[in-house]
All heavy atoms as a GROMACS GRO file, in nm:
protein
  554
    1VAL      N    1 -24.218   8.966  12.600
    1VAL     CA    2 -24.202   8.907  12.459
    1VAL      C    3 -24.195   8.758  12.477
    1VAL      O    4 -24.254   8.680  12.395
    1VAL     CB    5 -24.078   8.964  12.392
    1VAL    CG1    6 -24.051   8.882  12.264
    1VAL    CG2    7 -24.093   9.111  12.362
    2SER      N    8 -24.125   8.706  12.581
    2SER     CA    9 -24.117   8.563  12.593
    2SER      C   10 -24.252   8.496  12.627
    2SER      O   11 -24.275   8.388  12.579
    2SER     CB   12 -24.022   8.532  12.706
    2SER     OG   13 -24.063   8.578  12.827
    3LYS      N   14 -24.339   8.558  12.700
    3LYS     CA   15 -24.475   8.501  12.725
    3LYS      C   16 -24.551   8.504  12.591
    3LYS      O   17 -24.623   8.403  12.569
    3LYS     CB   18 -24.540   8.582  12.833
    3LYS     CG   19 -24.479   8.572  12.966
    3LYS     CD   20 -24.573   8.520  13.069
    3LYS     CE   21 -24.507   8.520  13.203
    3LYS     NZ   22 -24.589   8.481  13.309
    4VAL      N   23 -24.550   8.601  12.513
    4VAL     CA   24 -24.620   8.613  12.392
    4VAL      C   25 -24.575   8.498  12.295
    4VAL      O   26 -24.660   8.426  12.244
    4VAL     CB   27 -24.611   8.747  12.322
    4VAL    CG1   28 -24.675   8.742  12.184
    4VAL    CG2   29 -24.672   8.854  12.409
    5ILE      N   30 -24.439   8.484  12.284
    5ILE     CA   31 -24.387   8.377  12.199
    5ILE      C   32 -24.408   8.239  12.253
    5ILE      O   33 -24.459   8.151  12.185
    5ILE     CB   34 -24.235   8.403  12.172
    5ILE    CG1   35 -24.217   8.535  12.094
    5ILE    CG2   36 -24.172   8.283  12.102
    5ILE    CD1   37 -24.070   8.574  12.087
    6GLY      N   38 -24.383   8.221  12.373
    6GLY     CA   39 -24.397   8.092  12.435
    6GLY      C   40 -24.541   8.040  12.444
    6GLY      O   41 -24.568   7.924  12.401
    7CYS      N   42 -24.628   8.125  12.490
    7CYS     CA   43 -24.764   8.086  12.505
    7CYS      C   44 -24.832   8.081  12.367
    7CYS      O   45 -24.914   7.998  12.339
    7CYS     CB   46 -24.841   8.183  12.598
    7CYS     SG   47 -24.780   8.179  12.766
    8GLY      N   48 -24.792   8.174  12.277
    8GLY     CA   49 -24.840   8.174  12.143
    8GLY      C   50 -24.803   8.050  12.069
    8GLY      O   51 -24.884   7.994  11.998
    9LEU      N   52 -24.683   8.005  12.081
    9LEU     CA   53 -24.640   7.877  12.018
    9LEU      C   54 -24.721   7.760  12.070
    9LEU      O   55 -24.761   7.672  12.003
    9LEU     CB   56 -24.491   7.849  12.031
    9LEU     CG   57 -24.394   7.934  11.950
    9LEU    CD1   58 -24.251   7.912  11.987
    9LEU    CD2   59 -24.418   7.899  11.801
   10GLY      N   60 -24.742   7.755  12.201
   10GLY     CA   61 -24.815   7.649  12.261
   10GLY      C   62 -24.962   7.648  12.209
   10GLY      O   63 -25.016   7.549  12.180
   11ALA      N   64 -25.019   7.770  12.194
   11ALA     CA   65 -25.149   7.778  12.129
   11ALA      C   66 -25.154   7.734  11.989
   11ALA      O   67 -25.249   7.669  11.941
   11ALA     CB   68 -25.204   7.917  12.145
   12LEU      N   69 -25.050   7.771  11.907
   12LEU     CA   70 -25.038   7.725  11.768
   12LEU      C   71 -25.031   7.566  11.763
   12LEU      O   72 -25.100   7.512  11.683
   12LEU     CB   73 -24.925   7.784  11.704
   12LEU     CG   74 -24.932   7.933  11.660
   12LEU    CD1   75 -24.796   7.985  11.606
   12LEU    CD2   76 -25.040   7.950  11.554
   13ILE      N   77 -24.950   7.516  11.845
   13ILE     CA   78 -24.937   7.375  11.850
   13ILE      C   79 -25.059   7.299  11.889
   13ILE      O   80 -25.097   7.197  11.842
   13ILE     CB   81 -24.818   7.326  11.948
   13ILE    CG1   82 -24.691   7.375  11.886
   13ILE    CG2   83 -24.816   7.183  11.972
   13ILE    CD1   84 -24.573   7.361  11.979
   14GLY      N   85 -25.134   7.368  11.982
   14GLY     CA   86 -25.269   7.324  12.018
   14GLY      C   87 -25.382   7.335  11.916
   14GLY      O   88 -25.489   7.288  11.947
   15GLY      N   89 -25.355   7.391  11.807
   15GLY     CA   90 -25.453   7.397  11.705
   15GLY      C   91 -25.514   7.535  11.680
   15GLY      O   92 -25.603   7.546  11.595
   16MET      N   93 -25.472   7.638  11.756
   16MET     CA   94 -25.534   7.772  11.725
   16MET      C   95 -25.467   7.833  11.611
   16MET      O   96 -25.358   7.800  11.574
   16MET     CB   97 -25.506   7.860  11.851
   16MET     CG   98 -25.581   7.816  11.978
   16MET     SD   99 -25.558   7.932  12.106
   16MET     CE  100 -25.684   7.876  12.222
   17ASN      N  101 -25.540   7.931  11.548
   17ASN     CA  102 -25.478   8.004  11.437
   17ASN      C  103 -25.384   8.113  11.496
   17ASN      O  104 -25.384   8.133  11.611
   17ASN     CB  105 -25.585   8.062  11.343
   17ASN     CG  106 -25.667   8.164  11.405
   17ASN    OD1  107 -25.622   8.251  11.480
   17ASN    ND2  108 -25.803   8.161  11.373
   18ALA      N  109 -25.315   8.182  11.408
   18ALA     CA  110 -25.214   8.278  11.453
   18ALA      C  111 -25.270   8.393  11.526
   18ALA      O  112 -25.217   8.435  11.628
   18ALA     CB  113 -25.134   8.335  11.330
   19ARG      N  114 -25.390   8.438  11.492
   19ARG     CA  115 -25.459   8.548  11.569
   19ARG      C  116 -25.495   8.508  11.704
   19ARG      O  117 -25.476   8.580  11.804
   19ARG     CB  118 -25.570   8.606  11.486
   19ARG     CG  119 -25.631   8.724  11.543
   19ARG     CD  120 -25.691   8.810  11.436
   19ARG     NE  121 -25.738   8.935  11.489
   19ARG     CZ  122 -25.677   9.050  11.471
   19ARG    NH1  123 -25.575   9.056  11.396
   19ARG    NH2  124 -25.724   9.160  11.522
   20GLU      N  125 -25.557   8.392  11.716
   20GLU     CA  126 -25.594   8.340  11.850
   20GLU      C  127 -25.468   8.312  11.934
   20GLU      O  128 -25.468   8.339  12.058
   20GLU     CB  129 -25.673   8.208  11.832
   20GLU     CG  130 -25.810   8.225  11.764
   20GLU     CD  131 -25.874   8.096  11.730
   20GLU    OE1  132 -25.795   7.996  11.700
   20GLU    OE2  133 -25.996   8.092  11.720
   21ALA      N  134 -25.363   8.263  11.880
   21ALA     CA  135 -25.241   8.239  11.947
   21ALA      C  136 -25.180   8.365  12.006
   21ALA      O  137 -25.132   8.372  12.117
   21ALA     CB  138 -25.145   8.162  11.857
   22LEU      N  139 -25.189   8.477  11.920
   22LEU     CA  140 -25.138   8.608  11.965
   22LEU      C  141 -25.220   8.652  12.085
   22LEU      O  142 -25.169   8.707  12.186
   22LEU     CB  143 -25.147   8.705  11.854
   22LEU     CG  144 -25.110   8.850  11.892
   22LEU    CD1  145 -24.966   8.860  11.931
   22LEU    CD2  146 -25.149   8.946  11.780
   23ARG      N  147 -25.350   8.640  12.078
   23ARG     CA  148 -25.432   8.675  12.191
   23ARG      C  149 -25.403   8.602  12.319
   23ARG      O  150 -25.395   8.658  12.430
   23ARG     CB  151 -25.581   8.654  12.150
   23ARG     CG  152 -25.636   8.744  12.041
   23ARG     CD  153 -25.768   8.716  11.993
   23ARG     NE  154 -25.813   8.797  11.894
   23ARG     CZ  155 -25.912   8.783  11.816
   23ARG    NH1  156 -25.982   8.669  11.827
   23ARG    NH2  157 -25.953   8.871  11.724
   24VAL      N  158 -25.379   8.470  12.306
   24VAL     CA  159 -25.342   8.392  12.423
   24VAL      C  160 -25.209   8.444  12.480
   24VAL      O  161 -25.197   8.462  12.604
   24VAL     CB  162 -25.329   8.239  12.391
   24VAL    CG1  163 -25.264   8.156  12.499
   24VAL    CG2  164 -25.468   8.188  12.361
   25GLY      N  165 -25.112   8.466  12.386
   25GLY     CA  166 -24.981   8.509  12.433
   25GLY      C  167 -24.987   8.645  12.503
   25GLY      O  168 -24.926   8.665  12.614
   26VAL      N  169 -25.059   8.742  12.445
   26VAL     CA  170 -25.076   8.874  12.514
   26VAL      C  171 -25.149   8.862  12.645
   26VAL      O  172 -25.108   8.926  12.748
   26VAL     CB  173 -25.149   8.970  12.412
   26VAL    CG1  174 -25.183   9.097  12.486
   26VAL    CG2  175 -25.059   8.998  12.293
   27GLY      N  176 -25.248   8.772  12.650
   27GLY     CA  177 -25.327   8.761  12.774
   27GLY      C  178 -25.249   8.702  12.885
   27GLY      O  179 -25.279   8.721  13.000
   28MET      N  180 -25.138   8.635  12.852
   28MET     CA  181 -25.055   8.571  12.954
   28MET      C  182 -24.945   8.661  13.010
   28MET      O  183 -24.875   8.628  13.105
   28MET     CB  184 -24.986   8.444  12.908
   28MET     CG  185 -25.082   8.328  12.871
   28MET     SD  186 -25.175   8.281  13.020
   28MET     CE  187 -25.040   8.202  13.111
   29ILE      N  188 -24.929   8.780  12.957
   29ILE     CA  189 -24.829   8.871  12.997
   29ILE      C  190 -24.823   8.898  13.146
   29ILE      O  191 -24.723   8.884  13.209
   29ILE     CB  192 -24.825   9.005  12.915
   29ILE    CG1  193 -24.786   8.983  12.777
   29ILE    CG2  194 -24.732   9.110  12.974
   29ILE    CD1  195 -24.808   9.102  12.679
   30PRO      N  196 -24.938   8.946  13.202
   30PRO     CA  197 -24.929   8.980  13.345
   30PRO      C  198 -24.934   8.866  13.448
   30PRO      O  199 -24.932   8.895  13.564
   30PRO     CB  200 -25.044   9.068  13.366
   30PRO     CG  201 -25.150   9.014  13.273
   30PRO     CD  202 -25.063   8.964  13.153
   31ARG      N  203 -24.925   8.744  13.405
   31ARG     CA  204 -24.938   8.625  13.497
   31ARG      C  205 -24.798   8.603  13.557
   31ARG      O  206 -24.721   8.531  13.503
   31ARG     CB  207 -24.984   8.501  13.423
   31ARG     CG  208 -25.115   8.524  13.342
   31ARG     CD  209 -25.230   8.566  13.436
   31ARG     NE  210 -25.353   8.557  13.357
   31ARG     CZ  211 -25.416   8.663  13.311
   31ARG    NH1  212 -25.358   8.782  13.320
   31ARG    NH2  213 -25.532   8.653  13.245
   32MET      N  214 -24.770   8.666  13.668
   32MET     CA  215 -24.639   8.655  13.725
   32MET      C  216 -24.636   8.602  13.863
   32MET      O  217 -24.545   8.638  13.941
   32MET     CB  218 -24.568   8.793  13.716
   32MET     CG  219 -24.544   8.840  13.581
   32MET     SD  220 -24.421   8.968  13.572
   32MET     CE  221 -24.377   8.967  13.408
   33GLY      N  222 -24.725   8.517  13.903
   33GLY     CA  223 -24.729   8.462  14.029
   33GLY      C  224 -24.601   8.375  14.068
   33GLY      O  225 -24.553   8.384  14.175
   34VAL      N  226 -24.558   8.304  13.971
   34VAL     CA  227 -24.441   8.216  13.992
   34VAL      C  228 -24.323   8.310  14.017
   34VAL      O  229 -24.238   8.278  14.107
   34VAL     CB  230 -24.413   8.130  13.870
   34VAL    CG1  231 -24.285   8.053  13.887
   34VAL    CG2  232 -24.532   8.030  13.861
   35GLU      N  233 -24.308   8.415  13.934
   35GLU     CA  234 -24.196   8.506  13.957
   35GLU      C  235 -24.196   8.567  14.094
   35GLU      O  236 -24.088   8.586  14.156
   35GLU     CB  237 -24.199   8.613  13.847
   35GLU     CG  238 -24.164   8.561  13.710
   35GLU     CD  239 -24.275   8.502  13.632
   35GLU    OE1  240 -24.390   8.481  13.694
   35GLU    OE2  241 -24.263   8.476  13.515
   36LEU      N  242 -24.313   8.605  14.140
   36LEU     CA  243 -24.315   8.665  14.283
   36LEU      C  244 -24.277   8.569  14.384
   36LEU      O  245 -24.212   8.595  14.487
   36LEU     CB  246 -24.459   8.719  14.308
   36LEU     CG  247 -24.489   8.853  14.244
   36LEU    CD1  248 -24.637   8.882  14.266
   36LEU    CD2  249 -24.402   8.961  14.301
   37ALA      N  250 -24.323   8.438  14.371
   37ALA     CA  251 -24.289   8.336  14.461
   37ALA      C  252 -24.134   8.315  14.465
   37ALA      O  253 -24.075   8.296  14.570
   37ALA     CB  254 -24.363   8.209  14.431
   38MET      N  255 -24.077   8.303  14.340
   38MET     CA  256 -23.931   8.290  14.335
   38MET      C  257 -23.861   8.402  14.389
   38MET      O  258 -23.750   8.392  14.459
   38MET     CB  259 -23.892   8.269  14.183
   38MET     CG  260 -23.937   8.139  14.130
   38MET     SD  261 -23.905   8.106  13.955
   38MET     CE  262 -23.760   8.199  13.917
   39LEU      N  263 -23.900   8.521  14.377
   39LEU     CA  264 -23.853   8.646  14.432
   39LEU      C  265 -23.851   8.638  14.587
   39LEU      O  266 -23.753   8.669  14.651
   39LEU     CB  267 -23.917   8.766  14.383
   39LEU     CG  268 -23.875   8.902  14.434
   39LEU    CD1  269 -23.727   8.925  14.394
   39LEU    CD2  270 -23.961   9.013  14.381
   40ALA      N  271 -23.962   8.598  14.640
   40ALA     CA  272 -23.970   8.589  14.784
   40ALA      C  273 -23.867   8.487  14.834
   40ALA      O  274 -23.799   8.509  14.942
   40ALA     CB  275 -24.111   8.546  14.830
   41ILE      N  276 -23.852   8.370  14.774
   41ILE     CA  277 -23.758   8.272  14.817
   41ILE      C  278 -23.618   8.323  14.802
   41ILE      O  279 -23.534   8.308  14.888
   41ILE     CB  280 -23.771   8.141  14.729
   41ILE    CG1  281 -23.905   8.080  14.766
   41ILE    CG2  282 -23.654   8.046  14.749
   41ILE    CD1  283 -23.949   7.969  14.676
   42ALA      N  284 -23.583   8.390  14.692
   42ALA     CA  285 -23.448   8.449  14.671
   42ALA      C  286 -23.418   8.552  14.777
   42ALA      O  287 -23.300   8.564  14.814
   42ALA     CB  288 -23.440   8.502  14.530
   43MET      N  289 -23.512   8.635  14.809
   43MET     CA  290 -23.494   8.737  14.910
   43MET      C  291 -23.464   8.673  15.045
   43MET      O  292 -23.373   8.718  15.119
   43MET     CB  293 -23.608   8.835  14.919
   43MET     CG  294 -23.611   8.927  14.802
   43MET     SD  295 -23.722   9.066  14.831
   43MET     CE  296 -23.638   9.153  14.961
   44LYS      N  297 -23.538   8.574  15.088
   44LYS     CA  298 -23.519   8.499  15.209
   44LYS      C  299 -23.377   8.435  15.212
   44LYS      O  300 -23.313   8.434  15.316
   44LYS     CB  301 -23.622   8.396  15.232
   44LYS     CG  302 -23.749   8.454  15.289
   44LYS     CD  303 -23.845   8.340  15.322
   44LYS     CE  304 -23.978   8.400  15.372
   44LYS     NZ  305 -24.072   8.295  15.412
   45ALA      N  306 -23.332   8.384  15.098
   45ALA     CA  307 -23.203   8.323  15.092
   45ALA      C  308 -23.087   8.428  15.088
   45ALA      O  309 -22.974   8.393  15.090
   45ALA     CB  310 -23.192   8.233  14.970
   46GLY      N  311 -23.119   8.551  15.066
   46GLY     CA  312 -23.018   8.655  15.056
   46GLY      C  313 -22.962   8.673  14.914
   46GLY      O  314 -22.849   8.733  14.902
   47ILE      N  315 -23.021   8.611  14.815
   47ILE     CA  316 -22.966   8.610  14.682
   47ILE      C  317 -23.002   8.739  14.615
   47ILE      O  318 -22.927   8.799  14.533
   47ILE     CB  319 -23.025   8.491  14.599
   47ILE    CG1  320 -22.969   8.360  14.662
   47ILE    CG2  321 -22.978   8.504  14.455
   47ILE    CD1  322 -23.043   8.243  14.607
   48VAL      N  323 -23.123   8.793  14.643
   48VAL     CA  324 -23.168   8.918  14.582
   48VAL      C  325 -23.182   9.022  14.690
   48VAL      O  326 -23.240   8.995  14.792
   48VAL     CB  327 -23.308   8.890  14.515
   48VAL    CG1  328 -23.378   9.020  14.464
   48VAL    CG2  329 -23.294   8.787  14.404
   49GLY      N  330 -23.136   9.140  14.660
   49GLY     CA  331 -23.148   9.252  14.755
   49GLY      C  332 -23.266   9.340  14.730
   49GLY      O  333 -23.349   9.306  14.644
   50SER      N  334 -23.286   9.438  14.807
   50SER     CA  335 -23.399   9.522  14.791
   50SER      C  336 -23.402   9.605  14.666
   50SER      O  337 -23.508   9.633  14.612
   50SER     CB  338 -23.411   9.622  14.909
   50SER     OG  339 -23.294   9.704  14.920
   51ASP      N  340 -23.283   9.633  14.610
   51ASP     CA  341 -23.283   9.702  14.476
   51ASP      C  342 -23.347   9.619  14.368
   51ASP      O  343 -23.428   9.671  14.287
   51ASP     CB  344 -23.136   9.736  14.437
   51ASP     CG  345 -23.069   9.831  14.534
   51ASP    OD1  346 -23.143   9.898  14.620
   51ASP    OD2  347 -22.947   9.857  14.519
   52ALA      N  348 -23.305   9.496  14.366
   52ALA     CA  349 -23.368   9.407  14.262
   52ALA      C  350 -23.514   9.381  14.288
   52ALA      O  351 -23.589   9.375  14.195
   52ALA     CB  352 -23.289   9.271  14.254
   53TYR      N  353 -23.551   9.377  14.416
   53TYR     CA  354 -23.693   9.356  14.444
   53TYR      C  355 -23.769   9.472  14.394
   53TYR      O  356 -23.882   9.447  14.333
   53TYR     CB  357 -23.707   9.346  14.596
   53TYR     CG  358 -23.854   9.332  14.643
   53TYR    CD1  359 -23.913   9.206  14.641
   53TYR    CD2  360 -23.922   9.438  14.692
   53TYR    CE1  361 -24.042   9.189  14.677
   53TYR    CE2  362 -24.056   9.422  14.732
   53TYR     CZ  363 -24.116   9.302  14.719
   53TYR     OH  364 -24.247   9.281  14.763
   54LEU      N  365 -23.732   9.589  14.407
   54LEU     CA  366 -23.801   9.702  14.364
   54LEU      C  367 -23.814   9.700  14.205
   54LEU      O  368 -23.925   9.728  14.153
   54LEU     CB  369 -23.734   9.836  14.399
   54LEU     CG  370 -23.789   9.971  14.349
   54LEU    CD1  371 -23.935   9.982  14.407
   54LEU    CD2  372 -23.703  10.082  14.382
   55VAL      N  373 -23.712   9.665  14.138
   55VAL     CA  374 -23.713   9.656  13.988
   55VAL      C  375 -23.807   9.558  13.949
   55VAL      O  376 -23.888   9.579  13.851
   55VAL     CB  377 -23.573   9.634  13.933
   55VAL    CG1  378 -23.581   9.599  13.783
   55VAL    CG2  379 -23.482   9.759  13.962
   56ILE      N  380 -23.803   9.442  14.008
   56ILE     CA  381 -23.894   9.326  13.965
   56ILE      C  382 -24.037   9.358  13.987
   56ILE      O  383 -24.131   9.340  13.904
   56ILE     CB  384 -23.845   9.199  14.035
   56ILE    CG1  385 -23.712   9.158  13.984
   56ILE    CG2  386 -23.954   9.084  14.008
   56ILE    CD1  387 -23.651   9.045  14.058
   57VAL      N  388 -24.074   9.422  14.108
   57VAL     CA  389 -24.209   9.458  14.137
   57VAL      C  390 -24.254   9.565  14.040
   57VAL      O  391 -24.372   9.558  13.997
   57VAL     CB  392 -24.223   9.496  14.283
   57VAL    CG1  393 -24.360   9.558  14.310
   57VAL    CG2  394 -24.200   9.379  14.374
   58LEU      N  395 -24.163   9.656  14.002
   58LEU     CA  396 -24.205   9.763  13.913
   58LEU      C  397 -24.238   9.700  13.771
   58LEU      O  398 -24.332   9.736  13.706
   58LEU     CB  399 -24.090   9.858  13.900
   58LEU     CG  400 -24.116   9.981  13.799
   58LEU    CD1  401 -24.237  10.064  13.854
   58LEU    CD2  402 -23.991  10.073  13.797
   59MET      N  403 -24.156   9.601  13.728
   59MET     CA  404 -24.179   9.536  13.602
   59MET      C  405 -24.314   9.464  13.609
   59MET      O  406 -24.388   9.466  13.505
   59MET     CB  407 -24.069   9.433  13.573
   59MET     CG  408 -23.941   9.506  13.533
   59MET     SD  409 -23.948   9.590  13.381
   59MET     CE  410 -23.972   9.450  13.267
   60ILE      N  411 -24.349   9.390  13.718
   60ILE     CA  412 -24.478   9.329  13.727
   60ILE      C  413 -24.593   9.435  13.715
   60ILE      O  414 -24.690   9.408  13.650
   60ILE     CB  415 -24.486   9.249  13.858
   60ILE    CG1  416 -24.388   9.134  13.851
   60ILE    CG2  417 -24.628   9.200  13.888
   60ILE    CD1  418 -24.363   9.070  13.985
   61PHE      N  419 -24.574   9.543  13.782
   61PHE     CA  420 -24.680   9.649  13.787
   61PHE      C  421 -24.698   9.705  13.641
   61PHE      O  422 -24.807   9.720  13.594
   61PHE     CB  423 -24.636   9.756  13.879
   61PHE     CG  424 -24.730   9.878  13.885
   61PHE    CD1  425 -24.857   9.864  13.939
   61PHE    CD2  426 -24.694   9.999  13.827
   61PHE    CE1  427 -24.945   9.970  13.947
   61PHE    CE2  428 -24.782  10.104  13.828
   61PHE     CZ  429 -24.907  10.090  13.893
   62LEU      N  430 -24.583   9.730  13.574
   62LEU     CA  431 -24.593   9.791  13.438
   62LEU      C  432 -24.653   9.683  13.340
   62LEU      O  433 -24.727   9.724  13.253
   62LEU     CB  434 -24.459   9.835  13.390
   62LEU     CG  435 -24.400   9.956  13.463
   62LEU    CD1  436 -24.256   9.983  13.419
   62LEU    CD2  437 -24.489  10.073  13.439
   63SER      N  438 -24.616   9.560  13.354
   63SER     CA  439 -24.672   9.462  13.260
   63SER      C  440 -24.820   9.443  13.283
   63SER      O  441 -24.895   9.416  13.184
   63SER     CB  442 -24.602   9.327  13.274
   63SER     OG  443 -24.630   9.267  13.402
   64THR      N  444 -24.867   9.463  13.409
   64THR     CA  445 -25.006   9.452  13.434
   64THR      C  446 -25.082   9.574  13.373
   64THR      O  447 -25.185   9.564  13.318
   64THR     CB  448 -25.030   9.453  13.584
   64THR    OG1  449 -24.966   9.336  13.641
   64THR    CG2  450 -25.177   9.437  13.618
   65LEU      N  451 -25.015   9.690  13.368
   65LEU     CA  452 -25.079   9.809  13.312
   65LEU      C  453 -25.078   9.808  13.162
   65LEU      O  454 -25.178   9.854  13.098
   65LEU     CB  455 -25.012   9.942  13.356
   65LEU     CG  456 -25.029   9.982  13.497
   65LEU    CD1  457 -24.951  10.107  13.530
   65LEU    CD2  458 -25.173  10.006  13.528
   66VAL      N  459 -24.983   9.754  13.097
   66VAL     CA  460 -24.969   9.755  12.955
   66VAL      C  461 -25.059   9.649  12.891
   66VAL      O  462 -25.097   9.656  12.768
   66VAL     CB  463 -24.825   9.744  12.903
   66VAL    CG1  464 -24.769   9.600  12.918
   66VAL    CG2  465 -24.810   9.792  12.767
   67THR      N  466 -25.100   9.543  12.955
   67THR     CA  467 -25.165   9.433  12.896
   67THR      C  468 -25.306   9.465  12.840
   67THR      O  469 -25.336   9.429  12.730
   67THR     CB  470 -25.181   9.315  12.994
   67THR    OG1  471 -25.043   9.270  13.028
   67THR    CG2  472 -25.247   9.191  12.934
   68PRO      N  473 -25.390   9.536  12.917
   68PRO     CA  474 -25.525   9.570  12.858
   68PRO      C  475 -25.522   9.641  12.726
   68PRO      O  476 -25.596   9.598  12.633
   68PRO     CB  477 -25.592   9.652  12.970
   68PRO     CG  478 -25.525   9.602  13.094
   68PRO     CD  479 -25.382   9.581  13.059
   69PRO      N  480 -25.432   9.742  12.708
   69PRO     CA  481 -25.434   9.804  12.578
   69PRO      C  482 -25.386   9.706  12.468
   69PRO      O  483 -25.430   9.718  12.353
   69PRO     CB  484 -25.341   9.925  12.592
   69PRO     CG  485 -25.328   9.954  12.732
   69PRO     CD  486 -25.352   9.822  12.801
   70LEU      N  487 -25.288   9.628  12.494
   70LEU     CA  488 -25.241   9.531  12.401
   70LEU      C  489 -25.349   9.431  12.367
   70LEU      O  490 -25.360   9.394  12.250
   70LEU     CB  491 -25.114   9.464  12.453
   70LEU     CG  492 -24.988   9.546  12.462
   70LEU    CD1  493 -24.865   9.469  12.524
   70LEU    CD2  494 -24.948   9.594  12.322
   71LEU      N  495 -25.427   9.386  12.462
   71LEU     CA  496 -25.535   9.293  12.434
   71LEU      C  497 -25.641   9.362  12.343
   71LEU      O  498 -25.700   9.299  12.259
   71LEU     CB  499 -25.606   9.251  12.564
   71LEU     CG  500 -25.533   9.128  12.635
   71LEU    CD1  501 -25.597   9.109  12.774
   71LEU    CD2  502 -25.536   9.008  12.547
   72LYS      N  503 -25.668   9.486  12.374
   72LYS     CA  504 -25.761   9.564  12.291
   72LYS      C  505 -25.724   9.567  12.141
   72LYS      O  506 -25.797   9.538  12.058
   72LYS     CB  507 -25.779   9.705  12.340
   72LYS     CG  508 -25.891   9.778  12.279
   72LYS     CD  509 -25.911   9.912  12.343
   72LYS     CE  510 -26.028   9.983  12.278
   72LYS     NZ  511 -26.058  10.113  12.343
   73LEU      N  512 -25.586   9.578  12.126
   73LEU     CA  513 -25.534   9.578  11.984
   73LEU      C  514 -25.542   9.436  11.926
   73LEU      O  515 -25.575   9.424  11.811
   73LEU     CB  516 -25.387   9.627  11.984
   73LEU     CG  517 -25.363   9.778  12.005
   73LEU    CD1  518 -25.212   9.803  12.017
   73LEU    CD2  519 -25.424   9.856  11.888
   74ALA      N  520 -25.512   9.336  12.015
   74ALA     CA  521 -25.515   9.195  11.959
   74ALA      C  522 -25.657   9.156  11.919
   74ALA      O  523 -25.670   9.070  11.831
   74ALA     CB  524 -25.459   9.102  12.062
   75PHE      N  525 -25.759   9.209  11.990
   75PHE     CA  526 -25.891   9.169  11.952
   75PHE      C  527 -25.968   9.257  11.851
   75PHE      O  528 -26.079   9.237  11.821
   75PHE     CB  529 -25.979   9.165  12.081
   75PHE     CG  530 -25.965   9.039  12.163
   75PHE    CD1  531 -25.864   9.021  12.257
   75PHE    CD2  532 -26.038   8.924  12.135
   75PHE    CE1  533 -25.845   8.898  12.325
   75PHE    CE2  534 -26.031   8.804  12.205
   75PHE     CZ  535 -25.929   8.796  12.294
   76ARG      N  536 -25.891   9.358  11.808
   76ARG     CA  537 -25.950   9.453  11.707
   76ARG      C  538 -25.949   9.375  11.567
   76ARG      O  539 -25.855   9.310  11.536
   76ARG     CB  540 -25.863   9.577  11.694
   76ARG     CG  541 -25.927   9.670  11.598
   76ARG     CD  542 -25.874   9.811  11.596
   76ARG     NE  543 -25.729   9.817  11.645
   76ARG     CZ  544 -25.668   9.932  11.652
   76ARG    NH1  545 -25.723  10.040  11.618
   76ARG    NH2  546 -25.543   9.930  11.694
   77ASP      N  547 -26.066   9.388  11.503
   77ASP     CA  548 -26.075   9.316  11.373
   77ASP      C  549 -26.033   9.408  11.259
   77ASP      O  550 -26.038   9.521  11.253
   77ASP     CB  551 -26.219   9.266  11.349
   77ASP     CG  552 -26.254   9.152  11.444
   77ASP    OD1  553 -26.153   9.081  11.471
   77ASP    OD2  554 -26.359   9.139  11.479
   0.00000   0.00000   0.00000
């Protein structure tokens, strides 16, 4: 939800209409490279354990799976 809102607001401010902004926001859902890098750093520092690692990786996997159907809905006329 935060990616849809944050990226969608950025697209609106950039001059896109609401439908285009929604498409940008939904398209940004699976982009979690930064989160994976932060997770790796936190694990090395001992801040995050293997339990949290599993949950975070599962969330990344699920968000990657759910994005294509959501994009299909966003691009439906």
